ZAMARGU-4260 file (C-alpha; in steps of 0.2 Angstrom, whole numbers, plus 5000, padded with zeros to 4 digits):
<rodrens>
0) 4288/5229/5140 | 4289/5213/5129 | 4276/5220/5118 | 4284/5237/5114 | 4298/5239/5101
5) 4300/5257/5101 | 4292/5274/5095 | 4287/5278/5078 | 4290/5295/5069 | 4275/5303/5077
10) 4278/5297/5094 | 4266/5282/5094 | 4271/5265/5101 | 4277/5252/5089 | 4271/5235/5097
15) 4269/5217/5092 | 4251/5221/5089 | 4253/5234/5076 | 4270/5230/5067 | 4274/5214/5059
20) 4292/5218/5059 | 4291/5221/5078 | 4283/5204/5080 | 4295/5195/5069 | 4311/5203/5077
25) 4317/5195/5093 | 4326/5207/5105 | 4338/5204/5119 | 4324/5206/5131 | 4315/5191/5123
30) 4330/5180/5124 | 4332/5185/5142 | 4314/5182/5146 | 4315/5165/5137 | 4330/5159/5147
35) 4323/5166/5164 | 4307/5157/5161 | 4317/5141/5157 | 4326/5143/5173 | 4310/5145/5183
40) 4302/5130/5174 | 4317/5119/5177 | 4318/5124/5196 | 4299/5121/5198 | 4300/5105/5189
45) 4314/5098/5199 | 4307/5104/5216 | 4289/5097/5212 | 4295/5081/5204 | 4309/5076/5215
50) 4307/5084/5232 | 4288/5085/5233 | 4287/5069/5223 | 4269/5068/5220 | 4264/5059/5204
55) 4246/5061/5202 | 4238/5063/5185 | 4238/5082/5188 | 4256/5082/5193 | 4262/5073/5178
60) 4252/5085/5167 | 4261/5099/5176 | 4278/5091/5173 | 4275/5088/5155 | 4269/5106/5153
65) 4286/5112/5161 | 4297/5101/5151 | 4288/5106/5135 | 4290/5124/5139 | 4308/5122/5143
70) 4311/5113/5126 | 4301/5125/5116 | 4309/5140/5123 | 4327/5133/5120 | 4322/5128/5102
75) 4314/5146/5098 | 4331/5154/5103 | 4339/5143/5090 | 4327/5150/5076 | 4328/5168/5083
80) 4311/5171/5073 | 4294/5177/5077 | 4292/5161/5087 | 4303/5167/5101 | 4293/5184/5102
85) 4277/5173/5101 | 4282/5162/5116 | 4287/5177/5126 | 4271/5187/5124 | 4262/5170/5128
90) 4270/5171/5145 | 4256/5184/5150 | 4244/5169/5152 | 4253/5164/5168 | 4245/5179/5176
95) 4231/5167/5181 | 4244/5155/5190 | 4245/5166/5205 | 4227/5163/5209 | 4229/5144/5208
100) 4244/5145/5220 | 4234/5156/5233 | 4219/5144/5231 | 4230/5129/5234 | 4238/5137/5249
105) 4221/5141/5256 | 4214/5124/5253 | 4230/5116/5261 | 4228/5127/5277 | 4209/5123/5278
110) 4203/5140/5273 | 4192/5134/5259 | 4176/5140/5268 | 4182/5158/5270 | 4176/5172/5260
115) 4193/5175/5253 | 4194/5158/5246 | 4178/5162/5236 | 4184/5179/5231 | 4200/5171/5225
120) 4191/5158/5216 | 4180/5170/5206 | 4195/5181/5202 | 4205/5166/5197 | 4191/5160/5185
125) 4190/5178/5178 | 4209/5179/5175 | 4209/5162/5168 | 4196/5166/5155 | 4204/5182/5151
130) 4222/5177/5150 | 4222/5158/5145 | 4207/5158/5134 | 4203/5175/5126 | 4221/5183/5126
135) 4229/5166/5121 | 4216/5164/5107 | 4219/5181/5100 | 4238/5179/5100 | 4237/5162/5092
140) 4225/5167/5078 | 4228/5186/5075 | 4247/5185/5077 | 4254/5167/5077 | 4244/5159/5063
145) 4247/5173/5050 | 4266/5172/5053 | 4266/5153/5053 | 4257/5152/5037 | 4270/5165/5030
150) 4284/5154/5037 | 4278/5139/5028 | 4275/5149/5011 | 4293/5153/5011 | 4305/5140/5003
155) 4323/5135/5008 | 4320/5130/5026 | 4332/5118/5034 | 4324/5102/5040 | 4327/5107/5059
160) 4318/5124/5056 | 4302/5115/5050 | 4304/5103/5064 | 4305/5116/5077 | 4291/5126/5070
165) 4280/5110/5070 | 4285/5106/5088 | 4279/5124/5092 | 4262/5121/5084 | 4260/5105/5093
170) 4265/5113/5110 | 4253/5128/5108 | 4239/5116/5102 | 4241/5105/5117 | 4242/5120/5129
175) 4226/5128/5121 | 4217/5111/5122 | 4222/5109/5141 | 4217/5127/5145 | 4200/5124/5137
180) 4197/5108/5147 | 4203/5117/5163 | 4191/5131/5159 | 4177/5118/5157 | 4182/5111/5174
185) 4181/5128/5182 | 4164/5131/5175 | 4157/5115/5182
</rodrens>
């Protein structure tokens, strides 16, 4: 849904993958998805940080992830450029999160010796690799990077536009680095 912009003259789908105009033009659906995601990240952050109140290194990493996602989405709405569409289509990487949640629940309830735990672990690793490594790499290098280069080739940006764009680059670089590290941990 977030990928499709419409139909072409011959009935073919126009998507973010085959149309630079589609990729660089945020729609109402992208704004809704960004704000909805910010709401989720905010509620999850408040619940985990202040109610569950665990503060291990992994928890702090998750809190920083949530706060960066909230800030990044709000800033991309300010620009209303390809960066908003990029952020929304990056949400697909969260498909792997459900496996982590199920794994954690099974571990918490002493089911880590069950066959379902093993199945969930294998599926989780496969979805993590597919979504957070392969898909994310494709989106970054095939769609994000060319648009980023095009953005900086243009002149006349206001200082805050450049700042928001640089913040996005830092956030995506950190996210990809963390995902590669987590994939390394999954493999070992």
